C-alpha positions as CSV (number, residue, x, y, z in Angstrom):
1,M,38.2,-119.3,45.6
2,K,37.2,-119.3,48.7
3,K,33.7,-118.0,50.2
4,L,33.7,-115.1,53.0
5,L,30.5,-114.3,55.3
6,S,30.9,-110.4,56.1
7,T,28.2,-108.7,58.0
8,T,28.1,-105.1,57.5
9,F,26.2,-102.0,58.6
10,A,28.2,-99.4,57.3
11,A,29.2,-98.2,53.6
12,F,31.1,-100.5,51.4
13,F,34.7,-99.4,49.8
14,C,35.2,-98.6,45.9
15,F,38.6,-100.1,44.8
16,T,39.9,-99.4,41.0
17,A,43.0,-100.6,39.0
18,L,45.0,-99.3,36.5
19,A,48.3,-100.3,36.8
20,Q,51.0,-98.4,34.2
21,S,54.8,-98.3,33.4
22,V,57.5,-98.2,31.2
23,A,58.0,-101.5,29.1
24,T,60.7,-103.1,30.2
25,H,63.0,-103.3,27.8
26,T,64.4,-107.5,26.6
27,S,66.3,-109.6,24.6
28,L,66.8,-112.5,22.7
29,T,69.6,-114.5,22.1
30,A,70.0,-117.1,19.3
31,G,73.0,-119.5,18.3
32,N,74.6,-122.9,17.2
33,N,71.3,-123.9,15.3
34,S,70.4,-124.5,12.0
35,Q,68.9,-121.3,10.3
36,G,65.0,-122.6,10.2
37,V,65.3,-123.1,14.2
38,A,66.7,-119.7,14.7
39,Y,63.7,-118.0,12.1
40,S,61.5,-120.2,13.9
41,I,62.1,-119.1,17.4
42,G,62.8,-115.7,16.5
43,Q,59.3,-115.3,14.2
44,S,57.9,-116.8,17.1
45,F,59.2,-114.2,19.8
46,N,58.3,-111.1,18.2
47,Q,54.8,-112.2,17.5
48,H,54.5,-111.3,21.1
49,A,55.8,-107.9,20.8
50,P,53.8,-105.1,20.6
51,G,56.2,-102.9,18.6
52,T,56.0,-102.9,14.3
53,F,59.8,-103.3,13.4
54,S,60.7,-106.6,12.0
55,V,64.2,-108.7,13.2
56,P,66.4,-109.6,10.1
57,L,67.8,-113.7,10.3
58,V,70.5,-114.4,7.4
59,A,71.8,-117.7,6.8
60,E,75.4,-116.3,7.5
61,G,74.4,-116.5,11.1
62,L,74.7,-120.2,11.4
63,L,77.1,-120.2,14.1
64,Q,76.8,-116.7,15.3
65,G,74.9,-115.1,18.1
66,Y,72.2,-112.6,17.4
67,T,70.1,-110.3,19.9
68,V,66.8,-109.1,18.9
69,E,65.9,-106.0,20.5
70,T,62.1,-105.7,21.5
71,Y,59.5,-105.4,24.3
72,D,57.4,-108.2,25.4
73,T,55.4,-109.4,28.7
74,L,53.6,-112.3,30.3
75,L,50.5,-112.2,31.8
76,L,49.8,-115.4,34.8
77,L,46.8,-116.3,36.7
78,T,47.2,-117.9,40.1
79,D,47.1,-120.7,39.5
80,E,49.2,-120.8,35.7
81,M,53.1,-121.1,36.0
82,E,53.7,-121.2,39.6
83,S,57.3,-121.4,39.6
84,Y,57.6,-117.8,38.0
85,T,57.7,-115.0,40.6
86,P,56.1,-111.4,39.7
87,G,58.6,-109.0,38.5
88,N,61.5,-111.9,37.2
89,N,61.6,-111.5,34.1
90,L,64.5,-114.0,33.3
91,L,62.1,-116.9,31.9
92,R,64.6,-120.1,29.9
93,Q,63.7,-122.9,27.8
94,N,65.0,-125.6,26.1
95,T,64.0,-126.4,22.7
96,A,63.6,-129.9,21.3
97,E,66.5,-129.9,19.2
98,G,69.1,-128.2,22.0
99,Y,68.3,-124.6,21.3
100,D,68.9,-122.7,24.9
101,E,67.6,-119.5,24.2
102,N,67.0,-117.0,26.8
103,L,64.2,-115.0,27.2
104,N,63.6,-111.5,29.4
105,R,59.8,-111.4,30.0
106,Q,58.3,-109.0,32.4
107,V,56.2,-111.0,34.4
108,Y,53.0,-110.2,35.9
109,E,50.7,-112.1,38.3
110,L,46.9,-111.5,38.3
111,I,45.2,-112.3,41.7
112,C,41.8,-113.0,41.4
113,P,39.2,-112.0,44.1
114,L,37.3,-114.0,46.7
115,D,33.7,-114.4,46.3
116,F,31.5,-111.5,47.9
117,D,28.9,-112.8,50.3
118,T,27.4,-110.4,52.9
119,T,24.5,-109.5,54.7
120,M,23.3,-105.3,53.9
121,A,22.3,-103.1,56.6
122,V,18.4,-102.9,56.7
123,S,17.4,-100.9,53.9
124,G,14.3,-101.4,52.2
125,V,15.1,-101.6,49.2
126,P,15.7,-104.4,46.2
127,T,19.6,-103.0,45.6
128,C,22.5,-102.6,47.5
129,S,25.4,-100.5,46.7
130,V,28.5,-102.6,46.8
131,N,32.2,-101.3,46.3
132,L,34.4,-104.4,45.8
133,S,37.8,-103.7,47.2
134,G,40.6,-105.5,49.4
135,L,40.4,-109.6,49.4
136,Y,37.0,-108.9,46.8
137,A,38.8,-107.2,44.3
138,A,41.0,-108.6,41.9
139,T,44.7,-107.2,41.8
140,V,48.3,-107.4,39.7
141,A,51.6,-108.2,40.7
142,P,53.8,-106.3,40.3
143,N,51.7,-103.6,41.0
144,D,54.1,-101.2,39.2
145,S,53.0,-102.4,36.2
146,K,51.6,-101.5,32.6
147,V,48.1,-103.9,33.2
148,V,44.9,-102.7,32.3
149,L,42.4,-104.2,35.1
150,M,38.6,-104.0,34.3
151,V,35.6,-104.7,36.1
152,L,32.0,-105.5,34.4
153,P,29.3,-104.4,36.0
154,A,31.5,-101.3,36.9
155,N,32.4,-101.0,40.5
156,P,30.7,-99.7,42.8
157,Y,27.2,-101.3,41.5
158,N,23.5,-101.6,42.9
159,Y,23.6,-105.2,42.9
160,P,20.1,-107.4,43.3
161,V,19.6,-108.5,46.9
162,G,18.8,-111.8,47.8
163,V,20.0,-113.0,44.3
164,T,23.5,-114.2,42.9
165,S,25.3,-111.8,40.9
166,V,28.8,-112.2,38.8
167,A,31.4,-109.7,38.2
168,N,33.6,-109.8,35.8
169,W,37.6,-109.0,36.0
170,T,39.6,-108.5,32.7
171,A,43.3,-107.7,32.8
172,T,45.0,-106.5,29.5
173,V,48.4,-106.3,28.5
174,G,49.6,-106.1,25.2
175,S,47.7,-108.4,23.5
176,Q,47.0,-110.9,26.4
177,T,43.9,-110.9,28.5
178,K,43.0,-113.2,31.6
179,E,40.2,-112.6,33.0
180,C,38.6,-113.7,36.9
181,H,34.8,-114.7,37.3
182,Q,33.3,-113.1,40.5
183,N,30.1,-114.5,42.4
184,V,28.7,-111.5,44.5
185,V,25.3,-112.2,46.6
186,V,23.9,-109.5,48.7
187,H,21.5,-111.0,51.7
188,S,19.0,-108.9,53.2
189,Y,19.5,-108.8,57.2
190,N,17.3,-111.3,59.3
191,C,16.4,-109.3,62.0
192,V,14.4,-112.2,63.9
193,E,17.8,-114.2,64.0
194,N,20.1,-110.8,65.0
195,H,17.4,-108.5,67.0
196,P,14.6,-111.1,68.7
197,S,14.1,-108.4,70.8
198,V,15.3,-105.1,71.9
199,N,15.1,-103.1,75.5
200,D,14.1,-99.5,76.4
201,I,16.4,-97.8,78.8
202,D,13.7,-98.3,81.3
203,G,14.1,-101.8,81.2
204,H,10.9,-103.2,78.9
205,S,11.8,-105.2,76.3
206,Y,9.8,-105.3,72.6
207,P,9.8,-108.2,70.0
208,V,11.1,-107.4,66.9
209,G,9.9,-108.7,63.2
210,N,11.3,-108.5,59.7
211,L,8.8,-106.4,57.7
212,G,10.2,-106.6,54.1
213,N,13.8,-105.5,54.2
214,Y,13.3,-103.4,57.5
215,C,13.0,-104.7,61.4
216,W,10.3,-102.9,63.3
217,T,9.1,-103.2,66.7
218,G,6.3,-105.5,67.2
219,R,4.7,-103.5,70.1
220,N,4.3,-99.9,71.2
221,M,6.6,-97.7,73.3
222,R,6.1,-97.1,76.6
223,T,9.3,-96.1,77.6
224,Q,9.2,-92.5,80.0
225,H,13.1,-91.8,79.2
226,Y,15.1,-90.8,76.0
227,A,18.3,-93.1,75.7
228,D,20.2,-90.3,77.9
229,G,18.1,-90.8,80.9
230,T,16.3,-87.7,80.7
231,S,12.4,-87.5,81.0
232,V,9.9,-87.7,78.1
233,P,7.6,-84.7,78.4
234,N,4.1,-85.2,77.9
235,V,3.7,-88.9,78.1
236,M,0.0,-89.9,78.0
237,T,-1.7,-93.2,78.9
238,F,-5.2,-94.1,77.9
239,P,-7.5,-94.1,81.5
240,A,-7.3,-97.8,82.7
241,S,-11.2,-97.1,83.1
242,Y,-11.3,-97.3,79.2
243,A,-10.6,-100.8,79.2
244,P,-11.7,-102.2,82.4
245,E,-11.0,-105.8,80.6
246,V,-7.2,-105.1,80.5
247,D,-4.9,-106.1,83.5
248,D,-2.0,-103.4,82.5
249,I,-3.2,-100.8,80.3
250,E,0.2,-99.5,80.1
251,E,2.1,-102.7,79.4
252,T,-0.2,-103.9,76.5
253,F,-1.4,-101.0,74.7
254,G,2.3,-98.4,75.2
255,H,2.4,-94.9,75.7
256,L,0.8,-91.9,73.6
257,Y,3.1,-89.1,73.0
258,T,3.1,-85.6,71.3
259,W,5.0,-85.6,68.4
260,D,7.6,-83.3,69.8
261,A,8.0,-85.8,72.4
262,A,8.2,-88.5,70.2
263,T,11.0,-87.5,68.0
264,Q,13.1,-84.1,70.1
265,Y,16.0,-86.7,71.1
266,N,18.8,-87.3,68.5
267,V,21.9,-88.5,68.1
268,S,24.5,-87.7,65.4
269,G,22.9,-88.8,62.2
270,T,20.0,-88.1,60.0
271,Q,17.4,-90.4,61.4
272,M,15.4,-89.1,64.4
273,Q,15.8,-91.8,67.6
274,G,13.4,-90.0,69.7
275,V,12.1,-92.0,72.3
276,C,13.7,-95.5,70.6
277,P,16.7,-97.2,72.4
278,N,20.0,-96.4,71.1
279,G,20.5,-98.1,67.5
280,W,16.6,-97.7,66.5
281,H,14.6,-94.0,65.2
282,V,11.0,-93.1,64.5
283,P,10.0,-94.4,61.4
284,T,10.5,-91.8,58.1
285,D,7.4,-91.5,55.7
286,G,9.4,-93.3,53.2
287,E,9.9,-96.3,55.5
288,T,6.0,-96.0,56.4
289,E,4.8,-96.5,52.8
290,Y,7.2,-99.3,52.0
291,L,5.2,-101.3,54.5
292,L,1.9,-99.8,52.9
293,S,3.2,-101.0,49.6
294,M,4.1,-104.4,51.0
295,F,1.6,-106.0,53.6
296,G,-2.3,-105.7,53.6
297,A,-3.5,-103.7,56.7
298,A,-5.0,-107.0,58.5
299,E,-2.2,-108.8,58.2
300,L,-0.5,-105.9,60.7
301,M,-3.4,-105.2,63.0
302,S,-3.4,-107.6,66.0
303,N,-5.6,-110.9,66.7
304,D,-5.2,-110.7,70.6
305,D,-7.3,-112.5,73.2
306,Q,-8.6,-109.9,74.7
307,I,-8.4,-106.4,72.3
308,H,-10.6,-106.6,69.3
309,W,-10.4,-104.4,66.8
310,L,-14.2,-103.5,65.8
311,P,-16.1,-104.8,64.0
312,T,-13.1,-107.5,62.6
313,D,-9.7,-108.1,64.2
314,G,-6.7,-108.8,61.9
315,T,-4.5,-111.8,61.0
316,D,-1.3,-110.8,62.6
317,V,0.5,-112.9,59.8
318,Y,4.0,-111.2,60.7
319,G,4.1,-110.2,64.2
320,F,3.5,-106.5,64.0
321,S,0.4,-106.7,66.1
322,F,-1.0,-103.8,66.0
323,L,-3.9,-103.0,68.7
324,P,-6.7,-100.7,68.5
325,V,-5.4,-98.2,70.9
326,G,-7.1,-95.2,69.6
327,C,-5.4,-91.8,70.7
328,Y,-5.6,-88.5,72.5
329,N,-7.6,-85.5,70.6
330,V,-5.9,-82.5,71.6
331,V,-8.6,-80.1,70.6
332,S,-11.7,-82.4,72.1
333,G,-9.4,-83.1,75.1
334,L,-10.2,-86.9,74.9
335,F,-9.2,-90.3,74.5
336,E,-11.0,-91.5,71.4
337,G,-11.1,-94.4,69.2
338,L,-10.0,-97.5,71.5
339,Y,-11.0,-100.7,69.8
340,V,-12.2,-99.2,66.4
341,G,-8.7,-97.1,65.4
342,S,-5.1,-96.0,65.8
343,F,-2.1,-94.2,64.5
344,F,2.0,-94.3,64.9
345,W,4.0,-91.3,64.4
346,T,6.5,-91.0,61.5
347,S,9.4,-88.5,61.2
348,E,8.5,-86.3,58.8
349,T,6.5,-83.0,59.8
350,E,5.1,-79.6,57.4
351,D,5.2,-77.2,59.8
352,S,4.8,-76.1,63.1
353,I,1.3,-77.2,63.9
354,I,1.0,-80.5,61.7
355,S,2.8,-83.8,61.4
356,H,2.7,-87.0,59.7
357,A,1.2,-90.2,60.9
358,C,0.2,-93.7,59.7
359,E,-3.2,-94.3,60.7
360,F,-5.4,-97.6,60.9
361,G,-8.9,-97.6,60.4
362,D,-11.8,-99.9,61.1
363,A,-12.8,-103.0,59.1
364,C,-9.2,-104.0,58.1
365,G,-9.4,-101.3,55.9
366,T,-6.8,-99.6,54.6
367,F,-4.1,-97.8,56.3
368,E,-2.0,-94.7,55.1
369,I,-0.2,-91.5,56.2
370,V,-1.8,-88.7,57.4
371,P,-1.7,-85.4,58.3
372,G,-2.2,-84.6,62.4
373,D,-1.8,-82.2,65.1
374,R,1.5,-83.0,66.3
375,R,0.3,-82.3,69.9
376,N,-1.9,-85.0,69.8
377,G,-1.0,-88.2,71.0
378,Y,-0.3,-91.3,69.2
379,S,1.8,-94.7,69.5
380,V,5.6,-95.2,68.5
381,R,7.0,-97.8,66.8
382,C,10.5,-98.2,65.8
383,V,12.8,-99.0,63.0
384,L,16.0,-100.5,63.0
385,D,19.0,-98.1,62.0
386,Y,21.0,-98.7,58.9
């Protein structure tokens, strides 16, 4: 079986096969041979028939022709007896004794599927639901047959990501059974290879990194326009006087956005695009919690030469490069927390006042999802749609 690589961002399709038809009426004609040969061939043929009746063969029939009325089938794999055509039910054989027999059988062909080797859309979970269909599903020809086709594990199935699983297809007709074995491998999406960077509508470029099974932007958003070109309201930037050692504070820190400004622009779908580029969205609580469960705070915090976390920089192992850019506090009316803390919004909200954000604290401590006044100015990171 050949291997086929298929990059998939949409949902897979479901396939089941249960082919049915009325059994074919067949016959065996015997004659011009000895009693022993006729009896042996007749009994051998009858062993294939699912019927319960018997066929009498008598000594007086030595020179006579006999017709055996019965039902019979023949199930083939694609690499067996290739000269037989599915649906062509005449099978002629000659015995060693010169006895001619015409066996009218219904011939079915089992066609095994290709191995399934695909790249999943980013999902952040250890399994992916796959429906094997088309070239990736076993079939029987002719398809209007009485062959029962089944697969284990059941189709669709949540296949584990990154390992080889085996789907076992079984075709059954009468007492005959044939099997196909299919390798199924689901890979997580490689963000760095497929999306090393992404641009916003203003032309700013953001590096992209793999964080588990998710693709995240590696820098805070700094666009002033949504993807349709309309302006983002209430865009905030830390005053340059707060960080005189930084040459371009907007490029380095990105902008700060209220929750409404960060999330209000959306296209069709369930994910909030907000200020993110097309094909990206503001992370959900679930996606952010996955980040928290997979990585330590220090591994995601920056170790920039100029912008230092106090009291200790992170290690930035995965290129997330989260800087200590602080926030805008709507209650105090001040920009606060520079070098000691930072936040980015999630797409979840509790009510008209409180929404959720991910907070990074000082001393490379743990980070967590916290409630925040949605009028505050926080950073925004984006996740690739899936």
